C-alpha positions in Angstrom: -28.5 27.7 24.0 -25.7 30.0 22.9 -26.0 31.9 19.6 -24.1 30.7 16.6 -23.3 33.0 13.7 -22.4 30.9 10.6 -20.1 32.4 8.0 -19.6 30.1 5.0 -18.1 30.8 1.6 -15.6 30.1 -1.1 -11.8 30.2 -0.6 -10.4 33.8 -0.2 -13.9 35.3 0.1 -12.7 36.9 3.4 -14.4 34.5 5.8 -11.6 34.6 8.4 -11.1 38.3 8.5 -14.8 39.1 8.6 -15.6 36.4 11.1 -12.9 37.8 13.4 -14.3 41.4 13.0 -17.8 40.3 13.7 -16.8 38.2 16.8 -14.8 41.2 18.1 -17.7 43.6 17.6 -20.2 41.3 19.3 -17.9 40.0 22.0 -18.4 36.4 20.7 -15.9 33.5 20.5 -14.3 33.0 17.1 -14.0 29.5 15.6 -12.0 28.8 12.4 -13.2 25.3 11.4 -10.7 25.3 8.4 -7.9 25.4 10.9 -9.2 22.1 12.4 -9.0 20.4 9.0 -5.6 22.0 8.5 -4.5 20.6 11.8 -5.4 17.1 10.7 -3.7 17.5 7.4 -0.5 18.7 9.2 -0.8 15.8 11.6 -1.0 13.3 8.6 2.1 14.9 7.0 4.0 14.6 10.3 3.1 11.0 10.6 3.9 10.3 6.9 0.3 9.4 6.2 -0.8 9.9 2.6 -3.6 12.5 2.4 -5.1 10.5 -0.5 -5.4 7.4 1.6 -8.9 7.9 3.1 -8.7 4.8 5.3 -5.3 5.8 6.8 -6.4 9.4 7.3 -9.6 8.3 9.1 -7.7 5.9 11.3 -5.4 8.7 12.3 -8.3 11.0 13.0 -10.0 8.4 15.1 -6.9 7.9 17.3 -5.2 11.3 17.6 -5.3 12.9 21.0 -7.0 16.3 20.7 -8.5 18.9 23.0 -10.5 22.0 22.4 -9.5 25.1 24.4 -10.4 28.8 24.2 -7.6 31.4 24.2 -8.1 35.1 23.7 -11.7 34.6 22.5 -10.6 32.0 19.9 -11.1 28.3 19.9 -8.1 26.1 19.2 -7.8 22.4 18.5 -4.7 21.1 20.3 -3.0 17.9 19.3 -1.0 16.2 22.1 -1.3 19.5 23.9 0.2 21.5 21.0 -1.3 24.1 18.7 0.5 24.1 15.3 -0.3 27.7 14.5 2.4 28.3 11.9 2.7 24.8 10.5 -1.0 24.6 9.4 -0.5 27.6 7.0 2.3 26.1 4.9 1.9 25.2 1.2 2.3 21.5 1.9 -0.5 21.6 4.5 -2.7 23.7 2.2 -2.2 21.1 -0.6 -3.3 18.2 1.6 -6.3 19.9 3.2 -8.9 19.4 0.4 -8.2 15.6 0.2 -8.4 15.2 4.0 -11.6 17.4 4.1 -13.4 15.3 1.5 -13.4 12.1 3.6 -17.0 11.6 4.9 -16.0 10.0 8.2 -13.5 12.8 8.9 -16.3 15.4 8.3 -18.5 13.6 10.7 -15.8 13.6 13.4 -15.1 17.4 12.7 -18.9 18.2 12.9 -19.1 16.6 16.3 -16.0 18.4 17.5 -17.2 21.7 16.1 -20.6 21.4 17.7 -18.8 21.0 21.1 -17.4 24.5 20.7 -20.7 25.9 22.1 -19.3 24.9 25.6 -17.4 28.2 25.3 -20.5 30.4 24.7 -21.8 32.5 21.8 -19.8 31.8 18.6 -18.9 33.2 15.2 -18.0 30.1 13.3 -16.5 30.2 9.8 -16.0 27.4 7.3 -17.6 25.8 4.3 -20.5 23.9 5.8 -21.5 25.6 9.0 -24.9 26.7 8.0 -25.7 23.6 5.9 -24.2 20.8 8.1 -22.6 21.8 11.5 -25.3 24.3 12.8 -28.1 24.1 10.3 -30.5 25.2 13.0 -28.9 28.6 13.6 -30.9 31.7 12.5 -27.8 33.6 11.6 -26.3 32.4 8.4 -24.1 34.3 6.0 -22.4 33.2 2.7 -19.5 35.2 1.4 -18.2 35.2 -2.2 -16.2 37.4 -4.6 -15.3 37.1 -8.2 -12.6 34.6 -9.0 -10.1 37.2 -10.2 -10.4 39.2 -6.9 -10.1 36.1 -4.8 -7.0 35.0 -6.7 -5.4 38.4 -6.1 -6.1 38.2 -2.4 -4.5 34.8 -2.2 -1.4 36.1 -4.1 -1.1 39.0 -1.7 -1.0 36.5 1.1 1.9 34.8 -0.8 -0.2 31.7 -1.7 -0.5 30.4 -5.2 -3.6 28.2 -5.3 -5.9 27.2 -8.2 -9.1 28.5 -6.7 -11.4 27.5 -9.5 -10.2 23.9 -9.0 -10.6 24.2 -5.2 -14.2 25.6 -5.6 -15.1 22.7 -7.9 -13.7 20.1 -5.5 -15.4 21.7 -2.5 -18.8 21.9 -4.2 -18.6 18.5 -5.8 -17.6 16.4 -2.8 -20.0 13.8 -1.5 -19.9 14.8 2.1 -21.2 18.3 3.1 -20.4 20.0 -0.2 -19.9 23.8 -0.3 -23.3 25.4 -1.0 -25.4 28.3 0.2 -27.4 27.3 3.3 -31.2 27.7 3.4 -32.0 31.1 4.6 -28.4 32.4 4.4 -27.7 36.1 3.5 -25.4 36.0 0.4 -22.8 38.8 0.3 -20.6 39.2 -2.8 -17.8 41.4 -1.5 -15.9 42.0 -4.7 -14.4 45.5 -4.4 -15.4 45.8 -0.8 -13.2 46.3 2.3 -13.4 43.9 5.2 -14.9 46.7 7.3 -17.7 47.2 4.7 -18.4 43.4 4.6 -18.3 42.9 8.3 -20.4 46.0 8.7 -23.2 44.5 6.6 -23.1 41.3 8.7 -23.1 43.1 12.0 -26.0 45.4 11.0 -28.1 42.5 9.9 -27.4 40.6 13.1 -28.3 43.6 15.2 -31.5 44.1 13.2 -32.5 40.5 13.9 -31.6 40.9 17.6 -33.7 44.0 17.9 -36.7 42.2 16.3 -36.5 39.5 19.0 -36.8 42.1 21.8 -40.2 42.3 23.4 -42.1 45.4 22.2 -43.1 47.8 25.0 -46.2 49.8 24.1 
């Protein structure tokens, strides 16, 4: 069974940047589960499906033609053979994502799809419910957070204006797989830390645990 390193956390807590750095350092495959939800949100916008209409979104999710591929050590979810790399990062898509992601049947579909990613090997998977819902059995769970002020600044520097307090509330209050710290997760508050410092803590912890698993030669 391949190893799965779960990196969960709040919006703008540095999940993507750190997950990529950890995956690169360990030679693992990187999986951005948020991009999968964004892809569905984008698809709904394309098809003029209202993101607030749970039944219509679920119908679209059940019927769309998707495929998982691995390119340059990263997993991508293709729709009709296409990966909407730029389109899923627009403001319109970002606004639709929380509504799409709150639908229980959509989360079930995504969980199944995300678990299929282990076909590609050892993973660093980032999201909001990896350690609690997608791979609760993994021994490598991390939860990133930073103060609201710092996270808002990070979003602004990316050119995104998002109400993170509202997003946090929605993510943690939703009925299906709410955002929470997984049992046994190492919590890292990276306020005032660089990505290198944050990823360094994660890598050191993983290597320590790997070393503990090695048979001891007397």
